[in-house]
C-alpha positions as CSV (number, residue, x, y, z in Angstrom):
1,M,-11.3,-6.0,-3.2
2,E,-13.0,-9.1,-4.2
3,D,-11.1,-12.4,-3.9
4,N,-10.7,-12.7,-7.7
5,D,-9.0,-9.3,-7.8
6,I,-6.3,-10.2,-5.2
7,N,-2.7,-10.5,-6.5
8,N,-3.3,-8.9,-9.8
9,G,-1.1,-5.8,-9.0
10,Y,-3.9,-3.3,-8.6
11,G,-2.8,-2.3,-5.1
12,S,0.8,-1.9,-6.4
13,V,-0.3,0.3,-9.2
14,L,-2.3,2.5,-6.9
15,M,0.6,2.8,-4.4
16,K,3.0,3.7,-7.2
17,V,0.7,6.4,-8.4
18,L,0.1,7.8,-4.9
19,L,3.9,8.0,-4.3
20,L,4.5,9.5,-7.8
21,I,1.9,12.2,-7.2
22,I,3.4,13.1,-3.8
23,Q,6.9,13.4,-5.5
24,R,5.7,15.1,-8.7
25,Y,3.8,17.9,-7.0
26,S,6.3,18.2,-4.1
27,L,3.5,17.7,-1.6
28,P,4.5,18.3,2.0
29,I,3.8,14.6,3.0
30,K,6.5,13.1,5.2
31,Y,5.2,9.6,5.6
32,V,2.3,7.3,4.7
33,T,0.5,5.6,7.6
34,G,-2.4,3.3,8.1
35,W,-3.9,0.5,10.0
36,I,-4.7,-3.2,9.6
37,S,-8.5,-3.5,9.0
38,G,-10.4,-6.3,10.7
39,V,-11.0,-8.0,7.3
40,D,-7.2,-8.2,6.9
41,W,-6.3,-10.2,10.0
42,D,-6.1,-13.5,8.1
43,H,-3.3,-12.2,5.9
44,V,-1.3,-9.7,7.9
45,E,2.0,-11.1,6.6
46,R,0.9,-10.4,3.0
47,S,-0.1,-6.8,3.9
48,K,3.2,-6.4,5.7
49,H,5.1,-7.5,2.6
50,F,3.2,-5.1,0.4
51,Y,4.1,-2.1,2.5
52,E,7.7,-3.2,3.0
53,K,8.0,-3.5,-0.8
54,F,7.4,0.3,-1.0
55,G,9.6,1.2,1.9
56,I,6.6,2.3,4.0
57,L,7.0,-0.3,6.7
58,S,10.3,-1.4,8.1
């Protein structure tokens, strides 16, 4: 995302839709996983908060 798109809720909307699709279609997905990209190293705490908000990271 570009800097002016950060903190506008776009990522939250996408994550909510992803989790809704998984639930709605009873997809056999047990967990969501990922990694911290090199471009994210300067805001790891913000990324951590985002995933914790959705119960993905504990």
